[in-house]
N, C-alpha and C positions, 0 to 999 in steps of 0.2 A: 558392705560397699554398695552403693546405689548401682542398680542396673542402667546401662546406657539407654537413652530414650529411643524408642521406635516410631515415635509419633511422625507422621508424615504432614508436611505443610500443606494446607489447603489453598495456599497462594504461593505457588512455586516461583512466581516472577517478582515477588515482593521486593521492592527497592531497585528493580531494574528500571531503566529508562528507555522509552520508546518514542520515536518520532512517527507520526502518521500523517502523510500529505493527503488532501482531498478528504479530510475528516469530518465534514459537516453533514454528509448524507451517504446513503447507499453502503457499498462494501467498506469504505473507509470508516464511516461511523460504526458499523458493526463490529469491525476489528478493534477499534478504540474501545468499545464497550467490552468486548471479550477479554482484552488485555487488562482493562481495569479490574475486572472480576477475579483476575489472577494476582492482583496487587501490584501491577506495573504502573509506575509513574508515567505521564504522558506529556509530550509536545504536540499539540493539535494545530495544524494549519489549513488554511483554505482562504478564499476571497471574500467570503461572506462574515463579516465581523460579528453581527448580531447573532448568527447561527453558532459562530464559535464561542461566544460568551454564554450562550445558553447551554450548549453541550459541555463546556468546561465546568459550569456549575453543577450540571446533572452528575458528571463523573467524579467531581470532587466529593460528592456524598459517599463514594466507595472508599473514602479515607486515603486517597492518594493524592500526590501532587499533580495538578493538571494545568499546564501552562498553554494558553491559547494565543496564537500570534498570527495575525492575517499575513498572507503572503501571495504575491503574484509570481508564480514559478516561471513565468515567461521572461521575468526581469532578473538578471544576475545580481543587481544591487539589493533587490528585495530579498533574494536568498541570503546575500551576506548579512543583511539586518536580521533575518531569522536566526541564523547561526550565532550571531552576537548575543542575541536575547537567550538562546539556548545554553550558551556557555556560561552565562551569568548564573543561570538556575541549576545546571548540572554539570558535573565534572567529567562524565562519560556518556556515551550513547551505546545501549546494549543492542537495541532492535530498531531497525529502519524499515518503514513500510512505505515504499513508493507506490502510491495508490492513485494520486490524482490524474484524471484523464478526461478528455472531451471526445465527442464524436462530431459528425457533421451530417447535414442532409444528404439524402442519396443522390449523388451527382457522378456521372461519368467523367473520365479524365478531361475530355475536351470541353467540358462545362465547369470544371472545378476551378474557382478563383485562386490565383497564386497567394492572395492574402489569407484565404481560408487554409490552404495547404500549410503555409508557414505557422498559423496559429496552432494547428493541430500537432505538427511536428515539434514546434517549441514546447508545448505542453506535455506531450505524451512520451517524447524521446529525449530532447535536449535537457528538459528539467530533470529527468530521471538521472542523467549524467552529472548535472551540476550539483544536485542535492547529494548524491552518492559521494562525489569528489570532496564536497564540504564535510561530510559526516565521517569519512574514513579516519581522519586524524583523532577522532574521539572514540573510535571503536577499538575494542581489545579482543584477544583470543576468546571464543565461545560466543561472539556476537552473531546476530542473524540479519540478513537483508532479505526482504521479500519485494519482489517487483510484480505488480499486478499487470499482466500482459493480455488479459482476456485470451480468447481462443486465437493466439498469434499464428498458429500453424494452419489456419484455415484462410481462405480468400473468398471474398463477397464482392460481386459487382456493385459498382456505385460508391464503394467505400475506400477509394485509393489512398486518400491521406491517412485515414485511420488504420488501415492495414499495413501500410508502409511504416507508420510510426511504431506499431506493435512488432512487425517483423524486426524493425531496427533495435527496438529495446530488447528483443530476445537475443540478438546477437551481442548486445551489450552485456546482458545478463550472463550469457554463457561464457564470454570472455573474462568478465569480472570474477565469475566463480573459479576460473583456473588460476587467476592472479592471487586470489585470497586464500586458496588452499593452504599455502604454507604458514599463513597466519591463523588458521583454523577459524576463519570466519565463514559461515554458511551462506550461500546465495541460493535463494529459491525462486524459480520462475512459477508464479501462480498463474494458472490458466482456467479461470472459471468459465463454463458455459453459460447459457441464458440464465441471467439472474434478475429477480424482479427490482430493478432500479429506475431512476428517472431518465437514464441515458437513452432509454428505448424511445422516449417521447421525440428525441431528435431525428431519428431515422426511420422508425417503425412504430408510430403511435398505436396501431392496431395489433400489436404482437400479442400472442396468447399468454397473458401473465399467469394463469392458473398452471400452466405446464412448466413454469420456471421454478428456480430454486430460490430460497430466501437468502438475503445477504447474511443472516445469522449463521446459515449452514456453511457458507464460505468462510466466515470469521472463525468458526470452531475447527474447521479444518486447518486453518492457517496456525491457530494457537497450538494445536496437536503437533504440527510439524515443528514449531519453534520449541516445544517441550520435549522433543526427543533427546536422548542422551548425547552428550557432546561428540561421542565417537560416531554418531550416525547423522545422516541428513536426507531430506527429500529434495531431490534437485529440480524435478518438474512435478508440480502439483496440479494435475488436470482434474477437474471436477465437472461432470456433466449431469444434466436432469436425466431422470429415467426415461423421459419422452424423447431424448435425443437432442439434435441440433435445431429442432424447430423447423 
C-alpha cells in the first residue's frame, strides 16, 4: 500500500486569486511579486497602463494568470468596470490587497485646498470602501483582506488629508474585521513605517532612504501573514525600520 505523500507545496497559494490595487510600483508591486512567487493568480490595477502591461508580462513568466486592468479608484464606474473584467476571468477572489494611496505636499490645514483634500480622501479612504464592497460577494471563508494604512496611528503636521484618510481607513478596517469574523474572512491592518518608495518625493524628497525598509521586506511580511493557518490571524501588522520613525 503506498504511503501518503508528505511533500509540502512550494507554492501554497497556487490557483488562488488576488486583487492588488496600486500594483505598478512600491509596496503594491512588491506584494504582487511575492504573491506570484507563491503561485497566486493576480488581478493588477493602477492608473498607468504601460506600467501595468509591463508588470503583467513580467509576472506571467511565473506561470500564473496575471490580468492587468487600469482603474481610477476615485471613480465608482471605473471600479465597476474593473470587477466586470475580474468576474469574467475569475470565479472567486481569495485575497484583496487595498494598497493604492497618494500623499500630498506638506501643507497646514489653513493652506490645504479642498480639491486636494477630496482627491486624497477619495483615493485612500473611499476607494478602499468601494473596492472592498465590490469584492466581498466574490470572497469566501478563508479569504484575506489587507489594507495598507501606513502608520495610521501617528500624526504629522502638514499632512492633514493623508493622516485623516489613513485614520478613517483604520476605522473602516477594524469595523470590517468584526463584521467578517463570522464568515472567517481575515482583515489585516498593514502599518508599514518608513519604506523606500516614490511617495516620499511628494512631501519629503530629502528623506533618509538608507534608513528605510525595502518594499520587498513589507511584502514578505504580508505573505507570511496570509499564509498563517486559517484558525489564526494577524490583525495589525506594524513593521518599523530599526532606525525608528526617522
